[in-house]
ROGU-769317 format. One record per atom (N, C-alpha, C, CB): residue number from 1; atom name; x, y, z. Coordinates in pm, 1 decimal. Glycine has a CB too. Example, Ala and Ser with C-alpha at 12.3 -4.5 7.8 and 13.67 -1.06 7.14 Angstrom:
<sites>
  doza  kolgu        c1        c2        c3
     1      N    1319.0    -569.0     780.0
     1     CA    1230.0    -450.0     780.0
     1      C    1320.0    -330.0     780.0
     1     CB    1130.8    -447.3     904.6
     2      N    1285.0    -225.0     708.0
     2     CA    1367.0    -106.0     714.0
     2      C    1290.0       3.0     787.0
     2     CB    1408.4     -59.8     572.5
</sites>
This chain:
<sites>
  doza  kolgu        c1        c2        c3
     1      N    6425.6    2152.2    1544.4
     1     CA    6518.3    2274.5    1612.4
     1      C    6628.3    2195.2    1691.5
     1     CB    6423.6    2385.9    1729.6
     2      N    6604.9    2092.7    1750.8
     2     CA    6721.7    2027.8    1811.9
     2      C    6835.0    1971.4    1728.0
     2     CB    6674.9    1924.0    1887.6
     3      N    6786.4    1936.9    1614.3
     3     CA    6898.1    1912.2    1520.5
     3      C    6981.0    2005.4    1461.0
     3     CB    6857.2    1854.3    1426.8
     4      N    6952.4    2161.5    1498.0
     4     CA    6984.8    2276.3    1445.0
     4      C    7079.5    2330.5    1552.5
     4     CB    6863.4    2361.8    1409.8
     5      N    7105.6    2259.9    1675.4
     5     CA    7207.5    2315.7    1780.2
     5      C    7319.5    2329.5    1743.7
     5     CB    7225.1    2249.9    1887.7
     6      N    7380.3    2447.1    1799.5
     6     CA    7515.3    2498.9    1784.4
     6      C    7615.0    2526.3    1900.6
     6     CB    7500.5    2613.8    1721.6
     7      N    7540.3    2413.7    1988.5
     7     CA    7648.6    2431.4    2126.7
     7      C    7762.9    2370.4    2096.2
     7     CB    7602.3    2363.2    2272.1
     8      N    7864.9    2377.0    2196.8
     8     CA    7994.3    2312.3    2189.9
     8      C    8007.9    2158.6    2178.5
     8     CB    8062.4    2350.6    2303.0
     9      N    7896.3    2109.3    2217.2
     9     CA    7909.8    1963.5    2236.7
     9      C    7842.0    1915.3    2079.6
     9     CB    7815.1    1901.9    2394.1
    10      N    7762.1    2017.3    2016.9
    10     CA    7721.6    1969.8    1864.8
    10      C    7778.8    2040.2    1735.1
    10     CB    7569.4    1986.2    1849.3
    11      N    7891.7    2157.2    1786.0
    11     CA    7978.6    2204.9    1690.4
    11      C    8086.6    2239.7    1744.9
    11     CB    7935.0    2301.1    1619.0
    12      N    8217.8    2200.7    1646.3
    12     CA    8356.9    2224.8    1704.0
    12      C    8337.7    2371.5    1696.4
    12     CB    8496.6    2159.5    1619.3
    13      N    8393.0    2416.4    1822.4
    13     CA    8415.1    2576.0    1842.1
    13      C    8476.5    2661.5    1750.7
    13     CB    8489.3    2601.7    1948.9
    14      N    8619.5    2592.7    1707.9
    14     CA    8731.4    2645.9    1651.8
    14      C    8697.1    2656.1    1516.2
    14     CB    8852.2    2571.0    1675.9
    15      N    8657.6    2545.2    1441.2
    15     CA    8652.1    2539.8    1306.0
    15      C    8478.5    2528.6    1264.2
    15     CB    8750.4    2407.3    1256.9
    16      N    8400.4    2550.8    1340.9
    16     CA    8272.4    2579.8    1306.6
    16      C    8206.5    2399.6    1263.1
    16     CB    8278.5    2713.0    1165.1
    17      N    8287.1    2299.0    1264.4
    17     CA    8265.8    2170.7    1236.6
    17      C    8134.1    2114.6    1273.2
    17     CB    8361.4    2102.3    1292.5
    18      N    8033.6    2075.1    1232.1
    18     CA    7932.2    2005.8    1288.8
    18      C    7973.4    1867.7    1337.9
    18     CB    7826.6    1998.6    1196.1
    19      N    7923.1    1857.6    1460.3
    19     CA    7985.4    1713.7    1544.5
    19      C    7850.3    1645.9    1535.6
    19     CB    8053.0    1731.6    1735.1
    20      N    7741.0    1710.1    1581.3
    20     CA    7621.5    1638.2    1567.2
    20      C    7590.9    1575.0    1431.2
    20     CB    7518.5    1723.6    1601.7
    21      N    7544.2    1462.1    1430.1
    21     CA    7499.2    1394.6    1309.3
    21      C    7350.3    1367.6    1349.5
    21     CB    7588.9    1255.4    1270.4
    22      N    7273.4    1492.7    1249.9
    22     CA    7114.6    1500.2    1265.3
    22      C    7036.6    1370.8    1249.5
    22     CB    7055.8    1596.0    1159.4
    23      N    7099.3    1278.1    1161.2
    23     CA    7043.9    1151.9    1163.1
    23      C    7023.9    1129.9    1290.1
    23     CB    7116.4    1051.3    1103.0
    24      N    7122.6    1119.0    1403.1
    24     CA    7118.8    1043.9    1530.7
    24      C    7039.3    1089.7    1631.6
    24     CB    7237.9    1033.4    1584.4
    25      N    6929.7    1200.1    1579.7
    25     CA    6853.1    1242.2    1679.4
    25      C    6698.8    1202.5    1605.3
    25     CB    6888.1    1410.4    1720.5
    26      N    6633.5    1127.8    1697.1
    26     CA    6549.0    1047.1    1655.8
    26      C    6408.1    1147.9    1669.1
    26     CB    6559.2     906.3    1740.9
    27      N    6302.4    1145.9    1567.5
    27     CA    6169.8    1238.0    1562.7
    27      C    6109.6    1257.4    1693.8
    27     CB    6056.2    1176.9    1471.7
    28      N    6139.4    1145.6    1757.4
    28     CA    6056.4    1162.8    1909.8
    28      C    6111.9    1252.5    2007.3
    28     CB    6049.3    1027.6    1992.6
    29      N    6226.8    1305.4    1998.3
    29     CA    6276.1    1403.7    2054.6
    29      C    6199.2    1529.7    2074.4
    29     CB    6375.7    1422.3    1995.5
    30      N    6183.5    1561.7    2213.8
    30     CA    6090.7    1707.6    2214.7
    30      C    6143.6    1795.6    2314.1
    30     CB    5925.4    1688.9    2254.0
    31      N    6089.1    1904.0    2295.5
    31     CA    6120.3    2017.5    2419.9
    31      C    6062.7    1950.4    2554.7
    31     CB    6031.4    2184.3    2391.8
    32      N    6129.0    1984.0    2682.2
    32     CA    6091.1    1950.1    2812.6
    32      C    6040.2    2101.9    2884.0
    32     CB    6226.6    1871.7    2891.8
    33      N    6165.4    2159.3    2851.3
    33     CA    6100.8    2314.2    2880.5
    33      C    6168.9    2420.9    2791.5
    33     CB    6125.6    2366.4    3046.8
    34      N    6132.3    2533.6    2792.1
    34     CA    6198.4    2643.5    2699.8
    34      C    6191.5    2763.9    2786.9
    34     CB    6119.2    2670.7    2549.5
    35      N    6309.3    2845.0    2806.7
    35     CA    6305.0    2943.5    2899.3
    35      C    6395.0    3075.0    2833.6
    35     CB    6362.5    2881.5    3042.3
    36      N    6341.3    3214.4    2826.9
    36     CA    6422.4    3298.8    2763.8
    36      C    6550.6    3293.7    2854.0
    36     CB    6356.6    3439.3    2744.6
    37      N    6671.5    3319.3    2795.9
    37     CA    6785.7    3385.8    2841.4
    37      C    6819.6    3523.7    2798.5
    37     CB    6885.3    3311.5    2811.8
    38      N    6815.9    3589.5    2896.7
    38     CA    6834.4    3736.7    2910.6
    38      C    6746.1    3775.8    2767.3
    38     CB    7018.7    3790.8    2915.9
    39      N    6780.3    3882.4    2678.4
    39     CA    6734.9    3942.6    2560.9
    39      C    6752.0    3881.2    2461.8
    39     CB    6776.7    4047.8    2537.5
    40      N    6837.3    3783.6    2450.5
    40     CA    6860.6    3722.7    2327.5
    40      C    6876.8    3577.4    2308.6
    40     CB    6962.6    3775.8    2281.8
    41      N    6812.8    3514.5    2347.8
    41     CA    6829.7    3357.4    2342.6
    41      C    6700.2    3291.8    2401.7
    41     CB    6965.4    3305.6    2432.7
    42      N    6709.7    3207.3    2329.2
    42     CA    6591.3    3085.5    2417.0
    42      C    6694.6    2945.7    2453.0
    42     CB    6422.1    3014.3    2277.6
    43      N    6646.6    2899.4    2578.4
    43     CA    6741.4    2804.9    2644.1
    43      C    6639.9    2688.4    2641.6
    43     CB    6804.1    2851.7    2803.1
    44      N    6664.2    2558.2    2586.5
    44     CA    6569.7    2443.4    2580.2
    44      C    6617.5    2324.3    2642.3
    44     CB    6536.1    2410.1    2445.6
    45      N    6542.5    2290.0    2724.0
    45     CA    6598.1    2113.2    2778.1
    45      C    6525.7    2027.9    2673.7
    45     CB    6534.2    2047.8    2967.5
    46      N    6604.5    1950.1    2608.2
    46     CA    6511.1    1835.9    2517.4
    46      C    6492.6    1714.0    2632.5
    46     CB    6609.2    1764.6    2349.5
    47      N    6429.9    1638.2    2580.5
    47     CA    6368.5    1495.5    2627.9
    47      C    6481.4    1389.0    2605.4
    47     CB    6224.5    1449.0    2534.9
    48      N    6634.1    1403.1    2538.6
    48     CA    6721.7    1328.5    2519.0
    48      C    6815.7    1379.0    2591.0
    48     CB    6746.1    1306.2    2402.3
    49      N    6777.7    1479.7    2700.8
    49     CA    6894.1    1518.0    2792.8
    49      C    6983.7    1631.1    2766.5
    49     CB    6978.2    1412.8    2802.6
    50      N    6979.7    1658.8    2661.3
    50     CA    7039.9    1788.9    2592.9
    50      C    6986.4    1897.8    2626.4
    50     CB    7034.2    1794.4    2457.2
    51      N    7080.0    2017.3    2637.9
    51     CA    7008.8    2135.4    2679.2
    51      C    7075.5    2254.3    2555.5
    51     CB    7046.0    2173.6    2864.9
    52      N    7005.3    2317.9    2491.7
    52     CA    7035.1    2379.0    2369.2
    52      C    7009.9    2567.5    2407.1
    52     CB    6917.6    2300.5    2237.3
    53      N    7103.2    2614.7    2353.9
    53     CA    7093.9    2783.6    2369.9
    53      C    7052.0    2831.1    2189.5
    53     CB    7293.3    2867.7    2437.9
    54      N    6971.4    2883.4    2176.0
    54     CA    6930.5    2936.1    2046.2
    54      C    6930.5    3104.5    2051.1
    54     CB    6778.5    2873.8    2010.0
    55      N    7011.2    3194.0    2013.4
    55     CA    7001.3    3278.1    1988.0
    55      C    6848.7    3324.6    1910.9
    55     CB    7109.0    3282.6    1943.1
    56      N    6811.4    3445.0    1924.0
    56     CA    6692.7    3474.2    1867.1
    56      C    6709.7    3485.7    1722.8
    56     CB    6636.9    3590.0    1923.7
    57      N    6819.9    3554.5    1687.9
    57     CA    6848.8    3560.5    1563.4
    57      C    6879.2    3411.8    1437.1
    57     CB    6961.1    3645.0    1587.2
    58      N    6909.2    3314.6    1559.0
    58     CA    6945.6    3176.6    1503.3
    58      C    6791.6    3117.3    1454.5
    58     CB    7029.7    3070.1    1634.4
    59      N    6692.0    3140.5    1581.0
    59     CA    6544.7    3094.3    1533.4
    59      C    6480.6    3168.1    1416.4
    59     CB    6443.8    3110.7    1650.1
    60      N    6521.9    3309.1    1429.2
    60     CA    6450.1    3364.8    1306.4
    60      C    6515.5    3308.8    1181.0
    60     CB    6454.7    3526.0    1302.3
    61      N    6657.3    3307.0    1187.0
    61     CA    6696.3    3252.3    1031.9
    61      C    6643.0    3132.7     990.9
    61     CB    6842.3    3228.4    1010.1
    62      N    6606.5    3029.5    1101.9
    62     CA    6555.8    2912.6    1065.7
    62      C    6420.9    2898.9    1007.9
    62     CB    6563.5    2842.2    1164.4
    63      N    6372.9    3019.8    1089.6
    63     CA    6229.7    3017.5    1036.2
    63      C    6210.6    3066.8     911.0
    63     CB    6141.5    3088.1    1115.0
    64      N    6283.9    3156.6     872.6
    64     CA    6281.6    3239.0     729.3
    64      C    6350.1    3133.1     627.2
    64     CB    6380.7    3401.7     734.7
    65      N    6446.0    3053.4     650.2
    65     CA    6476.2    2952.2     553.1
    65      C    6366.9    2842.8     553.2
    65     CB    6614.4    2892.0     581.5
    66      N    6287.7    2819.8     638.4
    66     CA    6185.0    2728.4     613.2
    66      C    6066.7    2788.9     539.1
    66     CB    6142.3    2670.8     738.3
    67      N    6029.8    2909.6     576.3
    67     CA    5948.5    2946.7     491.1
    67      C    5973.4    2968.2     348.8
    67     CB    5908.8    3035.8     535.2
    68      N    6136.5    2994.1     307.0
    68     CA    6147.9    3013.5     211.6
    68      C    6123.0    2871.7     130.7
    68     CB    6255.8    3081.9     207.7
    69      N    6161.4    2757.0     192.1
    69     CA    6154.4    2639.4     116.1
    69      C    6012.8    2597.7     109.9
    69     CB    6241.2    2532.7     171.6
    70      N    5957.3    2611.8     201.7
    70     CA    5788.6    2621.8     182.0
    70      C    5739.3    2696.2      62.3
    70     CB    5717.9    2699.3     305.7
    71      N    5787.2    2819.0      18.1
    71     CA    5750.6    2895.4     -89.2
    71      C    5800.0    2811.5    -219.4
    71     CB    5813.6    3042.9     -75.7
    72      N    5931.9    2770.0    -208.1
    72     CA    5974.0    2738.9    -322.1
    72      C    5893.6    2583.8    -373.8
    72     CB    6135.0    2739.1    -306.3
    73      N    5888.2    2496.3    -276.5
    73     CA    5776.8    2404.3    -278.7
    73      C    5663.5    2420.7    -321.2
    73     CB    5751.7    2369.3    -185.7
    74      N    5568.7    2524.4    -251.1
    74     CA    5445.8    2581.2    -325.7
    74      C    5487.5    2612.5    -482.1
    74     CB    5391.6    2726.8    -247.3
    75      N    5566.4    2697.7    -501.1
    75     CA    5568.5    2749.1    -641.9
    75      C    5611.2    2630.4    -745.5
    75     CB    5675.0    2876.1    -651.7
    76      N    5664.9    2504.2    -686.4
    76     CA    5706.3    2428.9    -775.0
    76      C    5573.9    2340.7    -787.0
    76     CB    5841.6    2362.6    -739.5
    77      N    5498.9    2337.3    -711.5
    77     CA    5394.5    2259.6    -696.0
    77      C    5275.5    2312.0    -815.2
    77     CB    5350.3    2270.5    -537.0
    78      N    5272.1    2465.1    -796.3
    78     CA    5209.4    2513.1    -910.6
    78      C    5228.1    2525.2   -1043.2
    78     CB    5192.7    2594.7    -894.2
    79      N    5359.1    2508.3   -1048.1
    79     CA    5433.8    2498.9   -1211.6
    79      C    5417.9    2363.7   -1223.8
    79     CB    5612.9    2546.3   -1238.1
    80      N    5410.2    2271.2   -1164.1
    80     CA    5376.5    2154.7   -1194.3
    80      C    5246.3    2107.9   -1206.5
    80     CB    5427.8    2093.4   -1125.6
    81      N    5149.2    2177.9   -1170.0
    81     CA    5029.3    2178.2   -1195.0
    81      C    4976.2    2252.3   -1311.6
    81     CB    4979.2    2212.1   -1094.4
    82      N    5017.0    2365.6   -1355.3
    82     CA    5026.1    2431.4   -1463.9
    82      C    5042.8    2369.4   -1598.3
    82     CB    5112.9    2505.7   -1443.1
    83      N    5197.4    2316.2   -1581.6
    83     CA    5252.6    2215.4   -1672.4
    83      C    5152.3    2088.4   -1711.6
    83     CB    5382.4    2161.2   -1603.1
    84      N    5105.5    2056.0   -1587.9
    84     CA    5023.9    1904.1   -1620.3
    84      C    4885.1    1977.5   -1707.1
    84     CB    4962.0    1793.2   -1434.2
    85      N    4816.9    2073.4   -1662.4
    85     CA    4723.1    2148.4   -1719.7
    85      C    4730.9    2183.5   -1874.8
    85     CB    4721.6    2259.4   -1645.8
    86      N    4833.4    2212.2   -1883.7
    86     CA    4873.4    2281.4   -2042.0
    86      C    4880.2    2152.9   -2139.2
    86     CB    5050.1    2373.9   -2046.7
    87      N    4913.2    2044.0   -2071.7
    87     CA    4988.7    1917.1   -2161.4
    87      C    4834.7    1840.6   -2221.8
    87     CB    5110.2    1779.5   -2032.1
</sites>
């Protein structure tokens, strides 16, 4: 989630170009606090000192993409097992 931050420090506001290099965020970075912001977003304070604001629709989109990726992975796994069994 930290690597998906779309704040002005992580994404160029005018062009939408990503400024944050996802590889620069260590796997050890964790959320310290998470709080709702109004009825539209979640504010997250990270252990690397960064603060992110995630609209709920962005979180939903990330989750859906992850589910689709997992389903594709599962389908590929099933297909490869079927292929191995038929050989």
